[in-house]
C-alpha positions in Angstrom: 32.7 18.1 138.3 33.3 18.6 142.0 36.7 19.1 143.5 36.5 15.5 144.9 35.8 14.2 141.4 38.6 16.1 139.9 41.0 15.0 142.6 40.0 11.4 142.1 40.5 11.7 138.3 43.9 13.3 138.8 44.9 10.5 141.2 43.9 7.8 138.8 45.8 9.5 136.0 49.0 9.9 138.2 48.7 6.3 139.4 48.3 4.8 136.0 51.0 7.0 134.4 53.4 6.2 137.3 52.7 2.4 136.8 53.3 2.7 133.0 56.6 4.6 133.4 57.8 2.2 136.1 57.1 -0.8 133.9 59.0 0.9 131.1 61.9 1.7 133.5 62.0 -2.0 134.6 62.1 -3.2 131.0 58.6 -4.7 131.0 57.3 -2.5 128.2 58.7 -0.7 125.2 58.5 3.0 124.5 55.6 2.7 122.0 53.5 0.7 124.4 54.3 3.1 127.3 53.3 6.1 125.2 50.1 4.4 124.2 49.2 3.7 127.8 50.0 7.3 128.9 47.9 8.6 126.0 45.0 6.5 127.2 45.3 7.9 130.7 45.5 11.5 129.3 42.3 10.8 127.3 40.6 9.4 130.4 41.6 12.4 132.5 40.4 14.7 129.7 37.0 12.9 129.5 36.6 13.1 133.3 37.3 16.9 133.3 35.0 17.5 130.4 32.3 15.4 132.0 32.0 12.7 129.4 
């Protein structure tokens, strides 16, 4: 993984997580749904770092 690839993966993670948390804060999603979305983003980031 190049530094550019890692930076892009981190940016996608942060954007997706920020969106999920903002939707929770605005009352559009409950806590369980928000945690599920954040976990998905963590898994995607982990896969990108591991090269999967």
